[in-house]
N, C-alpha and C positions, 0 to 999 in steps of 0.2 A: 504493500500500500504506500509506503514512504521509506526513504533512507535518511532518517533523522527528521524530526518534526521541529523545525526552526533550531535544531541543534546539530550535533556532530553525527553523521552517518557514514563516516569514512570506512570503518571496518566492515559494516554490514554491506556496503556497496562493493568493497574489495572482494568479499565472498561472492556476491552476485555476479561480478564481472567474469567469473570463471565459467558461467553457464552460456549456452548457445544464444538464448534470448533473455533480455532484461525488460521488465515492464514496471510501470508505476501508475497509480490511479490519478485522475485529473487534479485532485487537491494535494497530491503528494509532492514531496520535495526530494532533491538529491543534495544531501549535506556533505559534500566532498571537501571537508575543511582541513584535512591534514592531521597532524599529531600534536597533542598538548600534554606535557608532563608537569603538572603542578606539584609543588613541594611546600609543606608547612614546616615552620621552625618555631620551636617551643622554648628557646633559651630565656626570653624575657618572662614568660609565664612561670617557668621553673624557678627563676630568681625570686619572683613574688611569693611563690609557695615555699621557698626555703629549701629547694631540692638542688643539689650540686652534682653534676655529672663529673666523674673522674675517670675518663675513658682514654686509653692509649690506642691509637690507630696506626697501622703499618701499611701504607703510608698515606700520602696526601690524597690519593684517589679512593681510599677506603672510606666511603662517605656515609655508612650506616649510622655513625654517631652524630653526624652533622646536624640533624634536626634538633638535637639536644644541646649541642655545644656551640652552634653558630646562630646568627640572626638572619642569615641569608646565604646565598650560594657563595662558596669560595671559588676562586678562579679554576682550580682543578675539577671541582664538582660540576661547575657549569660546562667546562670543556668536555668532560666525558659524557654528560647527558646530551650535549649538542651532537657529538659524534654518533652516539647510540641512536638518537632519534632520527638523525639524517640517514643512517644506514637502514632503519626500519621504514622511513618515509620513501626512500628510493626503491626499496623492495615492493612496497605497495603500489607506487607509481608504475614500476616496470610490469607488475602483474596486471594492472588495469590496462596498460598500453597493449599488452599481449592479448588479453581477453577481448578487448574492444577494437583491436587493430587500429590503434591510434599512434601517432608519432610520440615518442617520449617527451619531447618538448611541449607538445600540445597538452598532454596529460598534466604535466607540471603546471602549466598555465591555468588549466581548469581547476586545479586544486588550490588556486589562489583567488577564485571568483566568489567564494562564499556560497550560501544556499542557493540552489537553482530551482526554479519552478519546473514542472513536468515538461512544459513546452520548451524551455531553455535547455533542459537536459537532452531532449530529443534532438534539438537542433545541433547540440554539441556531440551527438552520437554516443552519449552515455547510456541511453535507453533506446529500445527499438520501437515501442509503441506505447501509447497512453491508454491503458485499460484498467477496469476494476478487476479484482481477483475472480469474481464469478464469470466475467467475460473471458478471462484467460482460460479458466477451467472448461468453459463451453467449447473451446477449440481442441481439447484433448480428444483423440479418436475414441469412438464408442467402444466399450468393452475394456478399455485401459484402466487398470487399478490406480487410483490416486491416493497417496498416503502423505500425512504431514511429514515435514523434513525431520523432526525430532524422532518420529517413529522409524523412519527410514534409516537414520543414523544408528539407532539402537539395534535394528535388525542387522545392519552391516557389521556392527561391533560383535554381534553374536557369531557371525560367520567368520570374522577375522581374528577374534580373540583366541589366544592359546587355549587348548582344551585341558581342563584340570583332570588328568588321568590318575588312576590309582597306581602310583609309582612302584609299589611292592609287587604288583601283578603284571605290569607292563614291561616286557623285555625287548621291545622294539627300540632301535636307535632314536635319539631325540636331541633337540637343542633346548637347553634350559633357559627360561626367562626369569630373571630376578628383578622384581619391581621395587624401586626405592623412591618413594614420594613423600615429601614433607620436610620439616625441619629435622636436623640430625641431632640425636640425643643418645646418651648412654643408657644401657639397661634393656629391659624387655618391653614389648608392646603391651599397651593397656587395652584389653578388649572393650572397655567401656568408653574409651576416648573417641570423640568425633573429629578431633583435630588430626590431620595427616602428619605422622611423625615416623621418621626412620630411626628405629631403636637398634643400637649396635648389636646386642646379643641376639636378637631375632634375625637381623639381617645376616649375621655371621653363620647362624644355624642354617639358614636357607641356602647360603652359598656352599656351605659344607655338605649339605644334603645333595647338592648338584654334583660337586666334584667327586663325591664318594660313590655316586651311582655309575656303574660301569657302562650303562647304556647311553649316558650323556656324552655327546661328541664335541660340544662347544657351549659357551655361556654368553647370553646377551643380557646386559644389565641396563634397564631403563631407569635413568636418573632424572628426576624432576625435583630439584631441591635448591633453595637459596643458601644453604649452609647450616651451620650450627656448631656443635661441640667438635673441637679439634681432635680430642682423644678418641671420640666415637668415630670420626671420619677416618682416623689412622687405623683403628681396629678393623673397620670394614675393608679398607684398602688392603691391609695385610692378608685378610682372608681371600681376597681376589688374587693376590700374589701366590697364595698357596694353591689356588685352582690352576694357575699357570704352571706351577711346579709339578702339579699332577698331570701335566701334559695337555690341558684343555685351553684352546684359544678363548680369549675374553674380549668381547666387543661392547662398548658403551654406546647406548642410544640416548641422546640428550632430548629432554622434553622442553617445556617452556623455560625452565631454569636449570642450569647445572653450574652454579656459581659458588665461589668460596669453598666450603666443605664439599659441595657437589662436584666441583672440579677436582678437588683433592682426591676424592674417591676415584674419579675418572682417570687419573694418571696411572692407575694400575693396569689399564686396558692395553691390549695389543693394538687396537684401533679405536678411534673415537669418531662417531657419526653424529653430527648436529644438524638440526633444522636451520635454515638461513636466518630465521628470526629468534632462535634460541638465545637466551641471555646467559653468557658464560664468563669465565675468567674470575674476576674479583679475587685475584691471588694476593691475599693480604690477611691481616689478623686484627681483631678487636679484643682488648683486654681491659678490665677495670670494674667499676661499680658506680651505682647511683647513691649518693649520700642524702639521707632523709632526716638527719638529726635535727636540723634547724626547723624543718617542717613540723616535726613532732612538738618541738618547743612552742611553736606558734599556736598549737591547739591544747597546750597545757600538759604535755607528756614529756617527762624527763627520762634520761637514760643513764645508767651506770653499769659497770660490770666488774668482774673479777677474772683474771687470766693467769695462766701458768705457761710461760713460753713467750719470747719476745714478739713473735709474729702471730700469736694465737688469734688476735682480733683484727688482723690486717684487712680482711675482707668484710669487716663489719659495716653495715650500711648506715650506722649511726654516727660515724665520724670520718673525717678525711684521712688519707694516707699520711703517715709521717714521711720525712724525707727519705729515710732508709727503706721504708715500705714501698714508696713510689719507685725508687731505683730498682728494687727487686722485681716489682710488677712489670716495669719497663723491660728488664732483661729477660723475664720469662716470655713476654709477648714477642720480643725480638727473636728469641730462639725458635719459637714456633714458626715465625715468618721465614727464618733462614732455612729451617727444615723443609718448609713448603716449597720455597723457590728451588732448593736442591732437588727435590722430587721432580719438579717441572723440567729442570735442566737435564736430568738423567733420562726421564721418560720421553721427552720430546726432542732430545738430542740438540739442545740449544746451549749457547754460551751464557755465562753469567751476565754479560753485557746485554745480550738479546733478551734474556728473561727480565732484567731490570726495566727495560723499556715496556714490557708487556704486563708486568706485575704492579707492585705498589698499590694494589687494590683496584686496578682498572677493570671495568666490565666491558665486554665486547659482544656484538651480535655474532651469531653463528657464522654468518657470511664473512665478517671481518676476521673471526678466529681462524677460519680456514686459510685465509691469506697469510695470517701471522703464524701458521704452523701449530696452533694450539689444538686444532682438531684435524682429522685426516680427510673426511668426506662429508658432503652435505646430503641430507636425506632424513627419513624417518625410521620407524621400527622395522619396516619391510627391508629397507636397504641394509640395516644393521644385521638382520637375520640372514640375508643373502651373503653378506661379507663374512659372517661367522661360519657359514657353510663352506665358503671358499677357503678360509684359513684352516678349516678342519680337513681339507683335502677332498671335499665333496662336490667341487665344481663340476658341472656337466652331468651330475647325477640328480635323482629325485631327492630333494632335501628332506631330512627327518622333520617331524612335526615340532613346532615351537610349543613348549609345555611349561606352564606355571610351576615354580618350585617354591614352597612345597604345595601339596594338594590343599586347596582352601578348605577350611573347616565349614561344616554345615552351621546353620543358625543355632540349632540345638547344641552343638558342640561348643560354639562360642559362648552361649549362655552358661553352660556347665563350667567352662573355664573361668568365666567371670565370677561365678558363685564360689568356686573353689580357690579363687585367687591364684590361678595358674598363669604362667607366662603366656603372653599373647602370640599371635602369628602375623608376620608382616604381610602375608597375602590376604588377610581378612579384609 
């Protein structure tokens, strides 16, 4: 009916441009406005509340703390967001140009025209005809089944989704799929949690189940994570190394995000496949705390403590770091950063100078990451699956099925696990 109603319709139109025909109803608009990345900065508010961020970032492009430590964009923060948004904008413009058979320059010009009426969009060749949805449906040949897009996608996912086989009974060759989605944390999955989390113990168990299964010929790891715990990331990465030591090729398929800890895990792979618009990199570290002592005093709450050991209360949120504690915190964060960059150097076969230009917390689109040698190929899960088969020596043969590891638990099993406080399952 419309692509943005007096607002931004860029992404919905980008999707529509891949189809053979594009329609809009007479009252509809085409809001091909581009990309907008707003950021909020809370430093003045935190100061009024009495909350003091003490956060170390490695280095100037690691911008996650900036909303709490800055009052606006720093030069590196703005620089990297401008590059990232330009990369994504160019990909959208190129896709629309290809789909609508327009010259790239013409598409770029149209994306600076603001909201267009249906008539203007037709004149610009962004749509084919002005019709209401019922008029479009009336043109569908009789006897053709029409289904909503959401239902179509769900059915498509059922056909393409890896089959959860009973691994104990299935002795056919297979390629294992390990799915890692969410923030990275230590420990086991919580079956009661609705927040997507990659818990290290559960992820390691799933990887171990794959490489200990003699029918598995390769592993594909789907990573969709903005990062999280450095220790948990390292533990998961180590388990993927063990899979390679067991003789299995490992291929990472990047989703929307594979940044920071998500990229840390990915460095264990033999090959990395990213979507052009995946957000990756962020090779950097954040370490520190938010101090709320003054905020508590403002509402009449005092704090006191007893400690044994000079650094026992170093991470207390009720007071700031001492000079010695700050030095120690800085050195710990720096060590993690140095370990991270060393992994990137070794896995991607880059020099320290090359990695320094790519790291320092910078994020990249998948397209840019390919050019910068941070990923190997562009594509989705299918391409990663094909590449895993090739690395396993199965090129030219019928590839084994892609199978979820481990077998997902039934709803009843998940309820029982929650009631018994058992460790969760990362495939749930």
